[in-house]
C-alpha positions in Angstrom: -0.7 39.2 31.0 0.6 35.9 31.7 4.0 35.9 33.6 5.9 33.6 32.3 9.0 33.5 35.1 10.2 37.4 35.6 8.9 38.5 32.0 5.3 39.2 30.9 4.8 36.5 27.5 0.8 36.8 25.9 -0.5 33.7 25.8 -0.9 34.4 21.7 3.0 33.8 21.2 2.9 30.9 23.0 0.2 29.1 21.0 2.5 28.8 17.5 5.9 26.9 19.4 3.1 24.3 21.5 1.1 23.6 18.6 4.4 23.0 16.3 6.1 20.7 19.1 2.9 19.1 19.3 3.3 18.8 15.2 6.7 17.2 15.9 6.2 15.0 19.0 3.3 13.0 16.2 5.6 12.9 12.6 8.4 10.9 15.0 5.8 9.7 17.0 4.6 8.0 13.8 7.9 7.4 12.2 9.3 5.5 15.6 5.9 3.1 15.4 7.2 2.6 11.7 10.9 1.0 12.7 9.7 -0.3 15.5 7.0 -2.8 13.1 10.0 -2.7 10.2 12.0 -4.3 13.4 9.4 -6.8 14.0 9.0 -8.0 10.9 12.7 -8.7 10.7 12.4 -10.6 13.6 9.4 -12.6 12.0 11.1 -13.0 8.8 14.6 -14.2 10.7 11.9 -16.7 12.6 10.2 -17.7 9.6 11.5 -17.5 7.1 9.8 -14.4 5.6 8.1 -11.1 6.6 6.7 -8.0 5.3 5.4 -4.6 6.2 3.0 -2.9 3.8 2.8 0.3 4.1 0.1 2.8 2.2 -1.4 6.1 2.0 -4.4 6.7 1.8 -5.1 5.7 4.1 -2.0 6.6 6.0 -1.6 2.8 7.7 1.4 0.5 8.4 1.3 -2.9 9.2 3.1 -6.2 9.6 2.5 -8.9 8.1 4.0 -12.9 7.9 2.6 -15.9 6.3 0.2 -16.8 9.7 -1.6 -13.2 8.6 -1.4 -9.5 10.8 1.6 -9.2 13.3 0.6 -5.7 14.3 -0.6 -2.4 12.2 -0.4 1.4 13.5 -2.7 3.2 12.2 -0.5 6.2 11.1 -3.5 9.3 10.4 -5.5 8.0 13.4 -3.4 7.3 16.2 -0.9 10.3 15.7 -2.3 12.7 13.2 -0.1 12.4 10.0 -0.2 12.2 6.4 2.2 9.5 4.4 4.5 9.9 1.7 6.4 7.6 -0.2 9.1 7.6 -3.2 7.6 7.8 -6.6 4.4 9.7 -5.5 3.8 6.0 -4.9 -0.2 4.3 -2.8 1.4 2.2 -1.2 4.7 0.4 -0.5 5.6 -3.5 0.8 8.5 -3.7 2.1 10.0 -7.8 2.4 12.7 -9.2 4.8 14.1 -13.2 3.7 14.5 -15.4 6.6 18.3 -14.0 7.3 16.6 -10.3 8.0 17.3 -9.1 4.9 15.5 -6.2 2.4 14.6 -7.5 -0.5 12.9 -4.7 -1.3 14.2 -1.8 -3.9 14.7 1.8 -1.5 12.1 3.7 0.2 12.2 7.1 1.1 8.7 7.3 3.8 7.6 11.3 4.6 5.4 12.2 7.3 3.4 15.2 7.7 1.5 17.0 10.2 1.4 21.5 9.9 4.2 22.7 8.7 6.9 19.4 10.5 8.0 16.8 8.4 10.3 13.6 9.9 11.9 10.8 7.3 12.0 7.2 7.2 14.5 5.6 4.7 14.4 2.2 4.0 17.3 0.6 2.2 17.3 -2.5 -0.4 18.3 -3.9 2.2 16.5 -2.9 4.8 18.3 -0.4 7.0 16.5 2.0 8.4 17.7 5.5 8.8 15.8 8.4 10.2 15.5 12.1 8.9 
């Protein structure tokens, strides 16, 4: 038996909790990577007139794009081991910003999953981001 503090805890009972914690960290990490891409696209749009973030379900990927091409990308499946689902069972979403930094899109809910853990990101039509 593994001794943790003064009580004895079998190692097998620690493994599921550690796995859940790791999965939770990965889905939150993927969500925050997309939040970072959205912020970068918004700032770029203010500077250059427009930018967007493209999110794909298969493969799970997010990429910030501007007129000059790709700004940055996150391979969500490869980097975080998550799956992604979008509102309305869409396979791809383009979240675009104009020169004022306002979104020019339909509202979008993005769900990141790994194991039993999930994290959501809701992007409003104006480009505001809410984590759930």
